[in-house]
N, CA, C and O atoms as CSV, one atom per row, in Angstrom:
chain,resi,resn,atom,element,x,y,z
A,1,MET,N,N,-43.073,-8.155,-24.583
A,1,MET,CA,C,-41.703,-8.885,-24.466
A,1,MET,C,C,-42.133,-10.376,-24.381
A,1,MET,O,O,-43.082,-10.715,-23.674
A,2,ALA,N,N,-41.427,-11.239,-25.104
A,2,ALA,CA,C,-41.737,-12.732,-25.062
A,2,ALA,C,C,-41.161,-13.309,-23.867
A,2,ALA,O,O,-40.297,-12.707,-23.228
A,3,GLU,N,N,-41.574,-14.385,-23.554
A,3,GLU,CA,C,-41.128,-15.158,-22.235
A,3,GLU,C,C,-39.672,-15.422,-22.286
A,3,GLU,O,O,-38.998,-15.232,-21.274
A,4,GLN,N,N,-39.129,-15.847,-23.394
A,4,GLN,CA,C,-37.719,-16.125,-23.548
A,4,GLN,C,C,-36.812,-14.866,-23.264
A,4,GLN,O,O,-35.789,-14.908,-22.579
A,5,GLU,N,N,-37.319,-13.739,-23.878
A,5,GLU,CA,C,-36.635,-12.453,-23.680
A,5,GLU,C,C,-36.631,-12.013,-22.211
A,5,GLU,O,O,-35.655,-11.441,-21.725
A,6,MET,N,N,-37.762,-12.295,-21.500
A,6,MET,CA,C,-37.865,-11.962,-20.100
A,6,MET,C,C,-36.972,-12.827,-19.311
A,6,MET,O,O,-36.319,-12.337,-18.390
A,7,ASP,N,N,-36.888,-14.215,-19.637
A,7,ASP,CA,C,-36.066,-15.077,-18.874
A,7,ASP,C,C,-34.571,-14.701,-19.094
A,7,ASP,O,O,-33.764,-14.828,-18.173
A,8,ALA,N,N,-34.209,-14.239,-20.318
A,8,ALA,CA,C,-32.876,-13.847,-20.587
A,8,ALA,C,C,-32.422,-12.617,-19.754
A,8,ALA,O,O,-31.322,-12.534,-19.206
A,9,ALA,N,N,-33.422,-11.645,-19.722
A,9,ALA,CA,C,-33.173,-10.414,-19.050
A,9,ALA,C,C,-33.034,-10.651,-17.565
A,9,ALA,O,O,-32.151,-10.067,-16.936
A,10,ILE,N,N,-33.961,-11.573,-16.922
A,10,ILE,CA,C,-33.897,-11.844,-15.580
A,10,ILE,C,C,-32.632,-12.547,-15.274
A,10,ILE,O,O,-32.055,-12.287,-14.218
A,11,GLY,N,N,-32.125,-13.456,-16.139
A,11,GLY,CA,C,-30.898,-14.160,-15.911
A,11,GLY,C,C,-29.699,-13.301,-15.920
A,11,GLY,O,O,-28.790,-13.447,-15.102
A,12,LYS,N,N,-29.699,-12.422,-16.828
A,12,LYS,CA,C,-28.654,-11.293,-17.007
A,12,LYS,C,C,-28.562,-10.485,-15.708
A,12,LYS,O,O,-27.488,-10.203,-15.176
A,13,ALA,N,N,-29.810,-10.121,-15.218
A,13,ALA,CA,C,-29.820,-9.253,-13.993
A,13,ALA,C,C,-29.273,-9.960,-12.791
A,13,ALA,O,O,-28.535,-9.408,-11.974
A,14,ARG,N,N,-29.680,-11.243,-12.719
A,14,ARG,CA,C,-29.224,-11.991,-11.543
A,14,ARG,C,C,-27.665,-12.325,-11.604
A,14,ARG,O,O,-27.010,-12.427,-10.566
A,15,ARG,N,N,-27.130,-12.482,-12.809
A,15,ARG,CA,C,-25.763,-12.671,-12.904
A,15,ARG,C,C,-25.012,-11.374,-12.649
A,15,ARG,O,O,-24.002,-11.409,-11.946
A,16,GLU,N,N,-25.432,-10.253,-13.165
A,16,GLU,CA,C,-24.877,-8.963,-12.803
A,16,GLU,C,C,-24.894,-8.711,-11.271
A,16,GLU,O,O,-23.932,-8.176,-10.721
A,17,TYR,N,N,-25.950,-9.085,-10.618
A,17,TYR,CA,C,-26.253,-8.935,-9.228
A,17,TYR,C,C,-25.085,-9.741,-8.453
A,17,TYR,O,O,-24.375,-9.209,-7.601
A,18,ARG,N,N,-24.984,-10.973,-8.819
A,18,ARG,CA,C,-24.022,-11.905,-8.208
A,18,ARG,C,C,-22.528,-11.404,-8.308
A,18,ARG,O,O,-21.728,-11.505,-7.378
A,19,GLU,N,N,-22.233,-10.835,-9.581
A,19,GLU,CA,C,-20.887,-10.316,-9.803
A,19,GLU,C,C,-20.645,-9.036,-8.938
A,19,GLU,O,O,-19.569,-8.844,-8.372
A,20,ALA,N,N,-21.684,-8.181,-8.867
A,20,ALA,CA,C,-21.510,-7.001,-8.121
A,20,ALA,C,C,-21.526,-7.342,-6.653
A,20,ALA,O,O,-20.879,-6.613,-5.901
A,21,LYS,N,N,-22.152,-8.309,-6.187
A,21,LYS,CA,C,-22.024,-8.758,-4.750
A,21,LYS,C,C,-20.617,-9.283,-4.424
A,21,LYS,O,O,-20.060,-8.919,-3.389
A,22,LYS,N,N,-20.042,-10.115,-5.268
A,22,LYS,CA,C,-18.732,-10.530,-5.118
A,22,LYS,C,C,-17.769,-9.324,-5.040
A,22,LYS,O,O,-16.942,-9.236,-4.132
A,23,GLU,N,N,-17.890,-8.446,-5.963
A,23,GLU,CA,C,-16.966,-7.235,-5.989
A,23,GLU,C,C,-17.167,-6.479,-4.641
A,23,GLU,O,O,-16.196,-6.100,-3.987
A,24,MET,N,N,-18.410,-6.278,-4.257
A,24,MET,CA,C,-18.655,-5.582,-3.040
A,24,MET,C,C,-18.060,-6.223,-1.809
A,24,MET,O,O,-17.579,-5.519,-0.921
A,25,ASP,N,N,-18.080,-7.607,-1.728
A,25,ASP,CA,C,-17.596,-8.374,-0.684
A,25,ASP,C,C,-16.013,-8.237,-0.655
A,25,ASP,O,O,-15.420,-8.136,0.420
A,26,ALA,N,N,-15.408,-8.238,-1.770
A,26,ALA,CA,C,-13.983,-8.040,-1.887
A,26,ALA,C,C,-13.629,-6.656,-1.445
A,26,ALA,O,O,-12.604,-6.503,-0.781
A,27,LEU,N,N,-14.364,-5.663,-1.744
A,27,LEU,CA,C,-14.104,-4.226,-1.444
A,27,LEU,C,C,-14.246,-4.141,0.107
A,27,LEU,O,O,-13.412,-3.515,0.761
A,28,GLN,N,N,-15.215,-4.716,0.646
A,28,GLN,CA,C,-15.407,-4.641,2.086
A,28,GLN,C,C,-14.319,-5.363,2.887
A,28,GLN,O,O,-13.917,-4.909,3.958
A,29,SER,N,N,-13.875,-6.438,2.377
A,29,SER,CA,C,-12.827,-7.031,2.976
A,29,SER,C,C,-11.510,-6.299,2.974
A,29,SER,O,O,-10.813,-6.289,3.990
A,30,LYS,N,N,-11.113,-5.630,1.769
A,30,LYS,CA,C,-10.033,-4.718,1.595
A,30,LYS,C,C,-10.199,-3.504,2.532
A,30,LYS,O,O,-9.214,-3.012,3.082
A,31,ALA,N,N,-11.502,-2.998,2.724
A,31,ALA,CA,C,-11.659,-1.841,3.495
A,31,ALA,C,C,-11.416,-2.255,5.069
A,31,ALA,O,O,-10.969,-1.473,5.907
A,32,GLY,N,N,-11.765,-3.536,5.308
A,32,GLY,CA,C,-11.545,-3.970,6.674
A,32,GLY,C,C,-10.005,-4.007,7.012
A,32,GLY,O,O,-9.586,-3.602,8.096
A,33,ARG,N,N,-9.266,-4.463,6.126
A,33,ARG,CA,C,-7.765,-4.603,6.240
A,33,ARG,C,C,-7.210,-3.169,6.433
A,33,ARG,O,O,-6.425,-2.913,7.346
A,34,VAL,N,N,-7.659,-2.206,5.512
A,34,VAL,CA,C,-7.185,-0.849,5.625
A,34,VAL,C,C,-7.498,-0.181,6.912
A,34,VAL,O,O,-6.730,0.614,7.453
A,35,GLY,N,N,-8.809,-0.578,7.444
A,35,GLY,CA,C,-9.180,-0.085,8.765
A,35,GLY,C,C,-8.269,-0.582,9.885
A,35,GLY,O,O,-7.864,0.173,10.770
A,36,GLN,N,N,-7.954,-1.908,9.816
A,36,GLN,CA,C,-7.133,-2.498,10.791
A,36,GLN,C,C,-5.655,-1.808,10.797
A,36,GLN,O,O,-5.055,-1.580,11.847
A,37,PHE,N,N,-5.176,-1.524,9.600
A,37,PHE,CA,C,-3.930,-0.825,9.463
A,37,PHE,C,C,-3.976,0.581,10.026
A,37,PHE,O,O,-3.036,1.012,10.693
A,38,ALA,N,N,-5.060,1.304,9.765
A,38,ALA,CA,C,-5.213,2.645,10.278
A,38,ALA,C,C,-5.291,2.559,11.731
A,38,ALA,O,O,-4.806,3.509,12.345
A,39,ILE,N,N,-5.822,1.579,12.417
A,39,ILE,CA,C,-5.918,1.503,13.947
A,39,ILE,C,C,-4.492,1.311,14.491
A,39,ILE,O,O,-4.076,1.910,15.483
A,40,LYS,N,N,-3.768,0.424,13.763
A,40,LYS,CA,C,-2.348,0.236,14.207
A,40,LYS,C,C,-1.559,1.436,14.118
A,40,LYS,O,O,-0.799,1.759,15.031
A,41,LEU,N,N,-1.703,2.142,13.029
A,41,LEU,CA,C,-1.062,3.392,12.723
A,41,LEU,C,C,-1.296,4.395,13.827
A,41,LEU,O,O,-0.369,5.024,14.338
A,42,GLN,N,N,-2.564,4.529,14.182
A,42,GLN,CA,C,-3.120,5.500,15.156
A,42,GLN,C,C,-2.497,5.121,16.450
A,42,GLN,O,O,-2.077,6.047,17.144
A,43,ASN,N,N,-2.377,3.955,16.862
A,43,ASN,CA,C,-1.848,3.446,18.077
A,43,ASN,C,C,-0.415,3.775,18.134
A,43,ASN,O,O,0.068,4.236,19.168
A,44,ALA,N,N,0.319,3.555,17.041
A,44,ALA,CA,C,1.805,3.747,17.051
A,44,ALA,C,C,2.072,5.206,16.995
A,44,ALA,O,O,3.102,5.625,17.524
A,45,LEU,N,N,1.238,6.036,16.400
A,45,LEU,CA,C,1.462,7.529,16.522
A,45,LEU,C,C,1.095,8.086,17.799
A,45,LEU,O,O,1.576,9.163,18.153
A,46,GLY,N,N,0.237,7.410,18.566
A,46,GLY,CA,C,-0.178,7.881,19.857
A,46,GLY,C,C,0.897,7.558,20.911
A,46,GLY,O,O,0.985,8.223,21.943
A,47,ASP,N,N,1.685,6.559,20.639
A,47,ASP,CA,C,2.843,6.267,21.493
A,47,ASP,C,C,4.124,6.220,20.618
A,47,ASP,O,O,4.504,5.125,20.203
A,48,PRO,N,N,4.800,7.337,20.320
A,48,PRO,CA,C,5.864,7.361,19.476
A,48,PRO,C,C,7.143,6.442,20.012
A,48,PRO,O,O,8.006,6.059,19.223
A,49,SER,N,N,7.175,6.168,21.243
A,49,SER,CA,C,8.250,5.260,21.744
A,49,SER,C,C,8.179,3.851,21.320
A,49,SER,O,O,9.134,3.079,21.417
A,50,SER,N,N,6.941,3.512,20.814
A,50,SER,CA,C,6.790,2.101,20.361
A,50,SER,C,C,7.263,1.936,18.882
A,50,SER,O,O,7.378,0.805,18.410
A,51,ILE,N,N,7.530,3.011,18.172
A,51,ILE,CA,C,7.998,2.970,16.830
A,51,ILE,C,C,9.503,2.567,16.732
A,51,ILE,O,O,10.377,3.156,17.369
A,52,ARG,N,N,9.745,1.514,15.885
A,52,ARG,CA,C,11.189,1.015,15.796
A,52,ARG,C,C,11.597,1.256,14.284
A,52,ARG,O,O,10.886,0.902,13.343
A,53,PHE,N,N,12.782,1.877,14.157
A,53,PHE,CA,C,13.329,2.140,12.915
A,53,PHE,C,C,14.406,1.073,12.587
A,53,PHE,O,O,15.276,0.782,13.408
A,54,LEU,N,N,14.324,0.512,11.385
A,54,LEU,CA,C,15.332,-0.483,11.024
A,54,LEU,C,C,16.324,0.180,9.995
A,54,LEU,O,O,15.893,0.915,9.107
A,55,ARG,N,N,17.637,-0.093,10.135
A,55,ARG,CA,C,18.630,0.484,9.293
A,55,ARG,C,C,18.721,-0.544,8.114
A,55,ARG,O,O,18.997,-1.724,8.331
A,56,ALA,N,N,18.464,-0.023,6.771
A,56,ALA,CA,C,18.541,-0.894,5.658
A,56,ALA,C,C,19.966,-1.200,5.283
A,56,ALA,O,O,20.254,-2.305,4.824
A,57,LEU,N,N,20.874,-0.251,5.466
A,57,LEU,CA,C,22.337,-0.394,5.148
A,57,LEU,C,C,23.124,-0.081,6.181
A,57,LEU,O,O,22.744,0.870,6.864
A,58,GLN,N,N,24.233,-0.683,6.521
A,58,GLN,CA,C,25.209,-0.392,7.477
A,58,GLN,C,C,25.917,0.822,6.837
A,58,GLN,O,O,26.089,0.847,5.619
A,59,CYS,N,N,26.328,1.823,7.631
A,59,CYS,CA,C,27.060,2.891,7.084
A,59,CYS,C,C,28.338,2.513,6.522
A,59,CYS,O,O,28.794,3.154,5.575
A,60,SER,N,N,28.978,1.497,7.037
A,60,SER,CA,C,30.377,1.051,6.547
A,60,SER,C,C,30.149,0.312,5.146
A,60,SER,O,O,31.106,0.149,4.389
A,61,GLN,N,N,28.970,-0.095,4.841
A,61,GLN,CA,C,28.758,-0.782,3.561
A,61,GLN,C,C,28.477,0.249,2.385
A,61,GLN,O,O,28.557,-0.081,1.202
A,62,HIS,N,N,28.170,1.415,2.778
A,62,HIS,CA,C,27.814,2.413,1.760
A,62,HIS,C,C,29.050,3.152,1.225
A,62,HIS,O,O,29.844,3.627,2.038
A,63,ARG,N,N,29.250,3.273,-0.046
A,63,ARG,CA,C,30.391,3.766,-0.713
A,63,ARG,C,C,30.719,5.199,-0.253
A,63,ARG,O,O,31.883,5.593,-0.189
A,64,ALA,N,N,29.655,5.971,0.065
A,64,ALA,CA,C,29.902,7.391,0.570
A,64,ALA,C,C,30.674,7.464,1.855
A,64,ALA,O,O,31.289,8.492,2.139
A,65,PHE,N,N,30.667,6.367,2.681
A,65,PHE,CA,C,31.280,6.401,3.967
A,65,PHE,C,C,32.585,5.669,3.995
A,65,PHE,O,O,33.149,5.513,5.078
A,66,GLU,N,N,33.111,5.206,2.881
A,66,GLU,CA,C,34.349,4.549,2.748
A,66,GLU,C,C,35.522,5.478,2.977
A,66,GLU,O,O,35.441,6.621,2.527
A,67,PRO,N,N,36.642,5.082,3.656
A,67,PRO,CA,C,37.754,5.962,3.876
A,67,PRO,C,C,38.259,6.444,2.577
A,67,PRO,O,O,38.391,5.695,1.609
A,68,GLY,N,N,38.576,7.860,2.564
A,68,GLY,CA,C,39.062,8.372,1.290
A,68,GLY,C,C,37.966,8.890,0.361
A,68,GLY,O,O,38.261,9.600,-0.600
A,69,SER,N,N,36.735,8.554,0.627
A,69,SER,CA,C,35.679,9.015,-0.341
A,69,SER,C,C,35.262,10.438,0.081
A,69,SER,O,O,35.297,10.819,1.251
A,70,LEU,N,N,34.874,11.174,-0.935
A,70,LEU,CA,C,34.433,12.602,-0.772
A,70,LEU,C,C,33.041,12.643,-0.224
A,70,LEU,O,O,32.182,11.862,-0.633
A,71,SER,N,N,32.808,13.535,0.688
A,71,SER,CA,C,31.488,13.809,1.200
A,71,SER,C,C,30.734,14.617,0.215
A,71,SER,O,O,31.330,15.141,-0.725
A,72,TYR,N,N,29.408,14.752,0.383
A,72,TYR,CA,C,28.720,15.576,-0.570
A,72,TYR,C,C,29.093,16.964,-0.572
A,72,TYR,O,O,29.127,17.568,-1.644
A,73,SER,N,N,29.391,17.563,0.561
A,73,SER,CA,C,29.854,18.984,0.633
A,73,SER,C,C,31.144,19.228,-0.022
A,73,SER,O,O,31.330,20.276,-0.641
A,74,GLN,N,N,32.094,18.272,0.083
A,74,GLN,CA,C,33.350,18.355,-0.581
A,74,GLN,C,C,33.254,18.323,-2.039
A,74,GLN,O,O,33.987,19.035,-2.726
A,75,ARG,N,N,32.375,17.525,-2.554
A,75,ARG,CA,C,32.096,17.348,-3.956
A,75,ARG,C,C,31.588,18.675,-4.566
A,75,ARG,O,O,31.964,19.105,-5.656
A,76,GLN,N,N,30.713,19.267,-3.770
A,76,GLN,CA,C,30.062,20.513,-4.249
A,76,GLN,C,C,31.016,21.737,-4.306
A,76,GLN,O,O,30.851,22.643,-5.122
A,77,SER,N,N,31.991,21.716,-3.423
A,77,SER,CA,C,32.957,22.820,-3.360
A,77,SER,C,C,34.205,22.649,-4.166
A,77,SER,O,O,35.019,23.562,-4.306
A,78,SER,N,N,34.346,21.396,-4.721
A,78,SER,CA,C,35.569,21.124,-5.472
A,78,SER,C,C,35.626,21.999,-6.782
A,78,SER,O,O,34.607,22.242,-7.428
A,79,PRO,N,N,36.832,22.444,-7.126
A,79,PRO,CA,C,36.843,23.183,-8.476
A,79,PRO,C,C,36.639,22.298,-9.710
A,79,PRO,O,O,37.023,21.129,-9.729
A,80,LYS,N,N,36.069,22.846,-10.660
A,80,LYS,CA,C,35.738,22.135,-11.877
A,80,LYS,C,C,36.910,21.989,-12.808
A,80,LYS,O,O,36.776,21.405,-13.883
C-alpha cells in the first residue's frame, strides 16, 4: 500500500471515529434525559397523590353535553 493510500485510509478512519463519537455523545445525552424522566415517573407512581390530571375540555363546551343532545346510549337504542 502506497503512502498516500495509507494516509487516505487513516484520514477516513479518523473521520469515521469522530462522527461515531459525536453520535455516541448525542445518544448518551438522550439516554440521560430518558433516565431523568424515568426517575420522575417512578417518583410519581410511588406517590399517586402527587399526580395531577388536567381537563382538556370543559364538559359544557363539548357538544355531547349540550342540552337536548343525545347521549351515546340513547343513540345506540334509537330505532333506525
